[in-house]
C-alpha positions, 0 to 999 in steps of 0.5 A, spaced: 507 510 471 500 513 471 494 512 475 491 508 470 497 503 470 497 502 477 489 501 477 490 496 471 496 492 475 491 492 481 486 489 477 491 484 474 493 482 481 486 481 483 484 477 477 490 472 478 488 472 486 481 469 483 483 464 479 488 462 484 482 461 489 479 455 484 472 456 485 473 457 493 470 463 496 474 469 497 474 473 504 477 479 508 479 481 501 479 489 503 484 488 509 488 483 505 489 488 499 490 494 504 495 491 507 498 488 501 499 495 498 500 500 504 507 497 506 510 498 499 507 505 498 510 507 505 517 504 503 517 507 496 515 514 499 520 514 505 525 513 500 523 518 495 522 523 501 529 521 503 526 518 510 524 525 512 517 523 515 514 530 514 515 530 507 513 523 506 506 525 510 505 531 505 506 526 499 501 522 502 496 527 504 496 525 511 498 527 518 505 526 520 503 522 526 499 518 522 504 516 518 509 515 524 504 510 527 503 506 520 511 506 519 511 503 526 505 498 525 509 495 519 516 495 522 519 501 518 522 505 524 
């Protein structure tokens, strides 16, 4: 899946979100989207890295300690 396909998937989800609001004003969208994306991203990368945190951190381009904190935050370790 290309980055454009992921971008389009996010746009489609946001369009659906706005439709579902039915005229209500959105709020706290930034945190909502980051929280919705972060956990499945971490889960997928950890599977791909066969639970190797150093490798997963390298895939994500983040420090291993940062990854570990995020995994703990999401209850993934």
